[in-house]
N, C-alpha and C positions, 0 to 999 in steps of 0.2 A: 686186463680189467682197465676201464679208462678212468681217469683222473676223476673225472665229475661223475662219474659211477659209484667210485669211491666216497668223494666226499658226499655224498648226500643219499651214501647208507646208512640204515637205522645202528645197527651193531657190527663195527667193523672190526670185532672179534672173528668174526667167522667170512667161510669165503662168499663172495658173494655170488648173489640169486639173485637176477632180473625178478623183479615183481611189480614191474608198472602197472600191470591189468589190473593187481590186487588193490595198489595205491590208486588207481582210477575210479576201481569199484569203490575204493573205500571215501573217497570224495564225495563220490554220486550219493551215494547212502547218508553221509552228513550234509549235503547241499538239500537233501531231499529229505530229511527227516527217516530213513528206509533202513536203517540196524534195525536185525532181528534184536529180539527184546534181550536174548542171554548174550548177544554181542557187547566187547568192554565198552565200546564207547557210546552205546543206546542209550543214555541215558544223560550225556555231556551233547547239548543245543549246541550249534555250530553260532547263533545268534540269532537273540530274539527285536533285534533292530531292524532288523530286514526283513521291509514287508514284502518282497518280491525277489524269488530266483532270477537271477539274470540265466539267459538263453546258457549252453555248455558249451565250450570248443573244447578239442585237445590241439595241442599244438606238439608238432612232430618233424622227424626228419628221415622219416625210412616208411614201406608199405607194411611194418607192424604197427606203426603207429596208426593210419589211417585204416587199417585192417578193423582194429579195434573198436577207433570212433562208428564206421560204419555200423558195428556188432551191436556197438550202444546207442546206432539213435543219435549221436549228438554230430556236433560238426568237426572239421578236422579244417586246421592251417601248418602248409607245408617251412620249415623254418631250413632253407635255404643259407643263410647264416652260418649255423651247426655245422654243416657241412658239404663247405664249399666244389669240395668235387663230386657231389653229385648233382648239384644245379642244376647246373646246366642241361642235363638230359633229362630233368624234369618237365 
């Protein structure tokens, strides 16, 4: 497991499971106030002071990220600095 994945993991007591897609979906639901009524975050608005939601982009370094962004209809930006070994081939 990469150290940055461990650092960002919600609960480190359990074996790591990649849930990037779920995290992106939760972020989008929060931005667009689109949680189902029974979701634990449904009653917690992100911010009442933001008058307009900015265009959403996903920053990533793999085909998985670009596939996720394409499937969700959001922008994608490739990050060559995360995995420099991959960057020259892209």
